[in-house]
N, C-alpha and C positions, 0 to 999 in steps of 0.2 A: 455282509459288512465288508467293505473294501479296505485292505491294509495299505497304508501309505508307505511306499518304498522309494528311497532316494537313489537314483542311478549312481553307479560307481564313478567317482571323480566329478560329480555334479555338485556345484555349490547350491546351497539353499538360499532362496531369495526372500527377503522380508517384504510383506505387503500388509496393507491395512486390513482390519477385520472385515470391512464391507466388501473389499475386493475378493477376499478369500471366500466369503459367504456366496458371492456371485459365482465364483469358480465352482464351488461344490454343487450349486444348483444346476449349473450348466453340465457338469460331469454326470450328474444323475440323469439329465435329459439325454445326453449322448449315449449313456449305457442303455437307456430304455429304447433308443432308436437303433441300437446296434452299431453305432459308429466306433465305439471303443469297448474293449472288454474290461473286466475288473482289474486285471493286472496293469493294463495300460492306464486306466483311470487312476489307480493307486500310484503309479509312477509319476503321472502329471501332478497329482495332488501333493506328493511328497517333495516336490521341488519348491514348495512355498510354505512359509511359516507366518502366522499372524503377529504383527507388532503394531503398537499404537504410535502414531507420529508424535503426539504430544505426551510426554512422560515427565515424571518428577526429575529424572536424570537430566533431560534436556533443559528443564526449567532451571535447575540448580546451576548447570554449566553456563547457560547464556546469561542468567542474572549475575552469577559470579564474574563472568567475563566482562559484563557491562560495568560492574562495580570496580574492577581493576582498571579498566580504561578510564572511567570517570575519575578514579583516584589519581591516575597519572596526570590528567588535566588539572585536577585540583592542586596537585603538587607543584605544577608549573605556575598556577595562579598565585600560590603562596610565595613564589619567587626563589625558593630554595636558598634563602639568604646566607647560609653557611658556606656556599660554594661560589666560585667566580662564574661570570656569565658563560665563558667558553666551556668550563667544566660542567656546568649545568646542561648546556646544549649537548655535550658529548655523552653525558649520562643518559639523557632522555633519548637521544638518537640510538645509542647502544641498546637500550631496552626495546625500542621499536624494531630495530633490525633483528634482535634476538627473537622476538615474538614472530616476526615474519619467517625467519629460518626454521623455528620450531614448528610452526603450522605446516610448512611445506614438507618438512621431514616426516611429520605424522601423516600427511596426505599421501606420501609415497609408500607407506607401510600397508601391507595387504589387509591387516586387521581393520583399517579405517577406510577401505575402499569398497564400494558397492559392486556387486557382480555386473550390473549393467552400466557402470560408470556414471551414475547420477552425480550432478554437481553437489558439493558439500554434503556427501552422503553420511559422513560421520559427524555427530554433534561435537565431538572433541576437536576435530579439525575446524569446524565452524566457529567454535568458541575462541580458539587461538587466532583465527583470522579476524574475528570481531575485535579482540584485544589489539591486534596489530593495526587495524583500521582506526581505532580510537587513539592508539598511541601516536599515530601519525599526526593527529590533531595536536597532541602535546608538543611534538617536534615543531610544528608550524608556529604555535604560539610562543614557544621558547625562543625560536629563531627571531620572531618579531620583537620579542622582549629584549633580546641581545642587541638588535638593531635600533632600539628605541622607537619602534612602531607602536602607536596606541593599541591597547588590547581590545578596545571596543571598536574594531574596524571590520565591517562586513566582508571585505576582501579576504581576510584571513580565513573565515569560514568557507568562502568560495574555494580557496586553495586546498583546504582540508577536504572538501567534498570532491574536488577534481582528483586529488590523489587517491582517495578511497575508491572512486569509480575506476580509475586506471588499474589499481591493484585488484579490484574485483574481476575485471575483464581479463587481466593477465593470468590469474589463477583459477578463474571460473568459480568464485566463491560468492554465495548469496549473502552471507553476513556482512562482508564489506560493501556489497552493493547497497544494502539497506542504509548503512552509514553514509554512503555517498549520496543517495537520494535525499535523505533527511538534511544533510549538511548543505548540499547544493541548492535545494529548495529554500532552506532557511536563509542562505546568502542572498538569493534573488529577491525574496520577499522583504528581507531586512533592508536591502539596498534601495528599493523603491519606497517602502513605507517610511524610512528615515527622512526622505526628501519631501514626501507628500503629507504624511501625518494625518491622513483622512481615510474614510472607508474605502474609496476607490483604490487608494494606495495599497490596501491589503487584498481586496477582492480580485483586482485585475492580475497581479503577479501570481496569486494562488491558482487562478483558473488557467492562466497561460502555462504554468508548470504542469497542470493536469493535462492540458492538450499535448504537450511534448511527451510526457510520460505515457499517455495513451498511444501515441504514434509509435514510440519505441517498443511498447508491449506488442503491438500488432506485427511489427517487423520481426521481432524475436520469435513469435509463436510459430511452431512447426519447423523451426530451423535448429542449428546446432546449439544455440543458447536458449532453447525453449524453456528451461528452468528459470531463466531470468524474466520471462514474460509475465509470470504470475506476480512477481514483486512489483514490476512496473505497472501492471494492470491495477493492482490493489492500491498502489500509490496514486494513480490517476483518479480512481474512484473516490478515494478519501479526500483528495484535494478538490475535485469537482464538487462534491457534496458539501465540503467545508466552505468553499467560495460562494456557492449558491445559498447556503445557510445564512452567511453574514449579509449577502446582498439583499436578502428578503426582508430584513428589518427596515422599518419605514424611515428611520432617521440616520441611516448610513449615508454620509454626504461625500462630496468631492471638492470641498472648499480650497484645499491646498494642492490639488492634483495638477500636474503639468506633464506635457509630452516630452519627457526626458529621453536621453539616449538609451538607458536600460529598458524603458517601456517600449520604445519603438523597436529596439533590437529583439526584445522578447516576442513581440507580435510577429516580426519577420521570421524568427526561428520557429515559432509555433506553426505558422502557415506553411513554411517550407517543409517542416517535419511531417505534418499531416498530408501534404500533397505527395511527398515521397512515399509515405506508407500506403496511400491509395494506389499509387502506380505499381508498387511492389507486391500488392496483395489483390485479393478478389473476394467476391461474395460478401457475407456479413462482416468480415474483417474490416472492410472499408467503412461500414457504418460504425463499427467500434472505434475507428480512428477519428471519424468526423464528429461524433456526438460531443466529445469534450470541447472541440473548437466551437461548436454551436453554443455550448454552455458559456463560453467566454463572452459571446455577444449578448446572450440573454442576461447574464449576470451584470454586465456593464449597463444594459438598459434599465434593469431594476434599480441600480444605484442612481442612474440619471433621473429616474422617476421619483421625485421627492414630494410626497403628499403633504398637505398642510398639517402643522402641528395641532394636537388636540386643544380644544378650547373648552374650559370648564369640565375637563375630564371626559369629554365625549368625542367619539370618532365620527368624522363626516363621511359622505359617500365615496369620496376619492380614497380615503383611508381604507375603507372596506374593499374597494376595488383593488387597491395595491395588495392587500392581504390575500384576497381570493386568487389573484393572478400568481402571487408568490407561492401560495400553497399548491396551486395547480402545476406550476413549473417544477417545484420540488417533488411532487408526487410522481410526475413523469420521469424525472431524473432518477429518483430512488427506485422506481419500478424498472427502469431500463437496466440499472446495475444489478438488481435482484435477478432479473431474467438472464443477464449476461453471466452471472455466477452459476446459474443452472446450465447454460449452454457450454460454458468453459469448465464445468465440473469443479467449481470453486466455492465450497460452502462458506468460506470466510467472507467472500465478496457478497454473497446473498445475505449473510448475517449482518455485515457492515451496512448494507443498504437498508435493511429492515430496522436496525437500531437507530440509524440516522433519521429515518422517517418518524419514528416514535419521538425522538428527542426534538426534532423540528416541530412536530405538531404540538408538543407540550410547550415549547418556547413561544410559538406563535399564539397559542391560546392565551397565555399569560400576558404577552406583550400587547395584543390587539383587543382581545375580548374581555380581559379582566376588568377594564374600567366600567363595563356595562353589565357584566355578569359576575357576581361576587359570591364568595362563600361556598356553600355546598353545591349550589347550582353550577358553578364553574367546574367543579370536579366531576359532577354528573355528566355535563356536556362533554368534557374532555374524555371521560371514560368511554362514553358512547362513540366518540370519534376514533379513539384508539382501538377499541374492539372491532368497530366496523372496518377500519383500515387493515387490521390484522386478519380479519376474515377474508377480505377481498384479496389480500396478498397471498394468503394460504390457498385460496381457491384457484387463483391464477397460477401459482406454482404447481399445484397438483395437475391442472389441465396441461401445462407445458410439459411436465415430466411424462404424463400419459401419452401425449402426442409424439414426444421423442422416442419413447419406447415402442409405440406403434409403428413409427417410421423405420426403426431399425430392426423390427421383428422379422 
């Protein structure tokens, strides 16, 4: 039995249990091969301690932080009638600056810094950065209120998202990055959907945002902001799967769609971002950048393809063809992101792809096949489809993992 010894002056580094189990397995193999002795193996093992990334503490901190941030936004929405406009703005701005200062003071403390300098290593720091990013939204809306700008204005959400992104990159914080991604995407989709008010007005901006996020993720991977790549990649996958999900429904139309300036600008930005990421990267990273852009074209074509409406509750041949093509497209997209999650060591991405496929299959079954297959038969057919899809996904995942392990052995 090897005793774990921490070298004098050496910090203990937290790792997830799966990483520690892998290390212990490797150490046993190294000892058996004579590469290290028991003392050396114990010293190496003693440098690491198992911790779980998701814990009740993190959950309470981030949920509590989100509640505080939303509470500030709500406070602004209620107009703080007992205070003058300038005093309201001063109070909200003071709270925002206070949270920013508190988060960065905590970030400088040794107790909240990881030995390897990981971004947002402390959940406490991440929580206060989250509150600061949400509080900036309150500042934006309060300023707009003081200037008599309508509250339901998409540009306000855009300013909030831009500020959160600038803050995230300035301090290297993942929590404000997530706020910036959500607010920025929400602004762009809202801007186009408010003018179009149709299916294409939702599908196209969502897929364009997915393309931009995917390109940014590829550029960040392997560089100084590698920790940001995961957030951008998962946002890209979620948006791409959401856009294709909506585009696959047969009656999503484009009656009010027009080629407005935001639409054209979004297409140009997406193409330029993907092209730049392809130039700056190599190998499968280029494929990762290109796939969301391909999804933009495929999603737009699915919306443009409008099968005839059902007559007498029956689906015609074109309706079945639309459904089959939509399912095939979504299966390929979800399969790609499931594989990407394995290649990038991102279980959340694989879980997202699998869950989205299950939800999509269920929705399509009820939307297309329910009119001709009713009652228990529909559930039996749906169950067979889901079990078969799950079996094929699991089989593919196992083969991919085995091939990766064989290639690195």
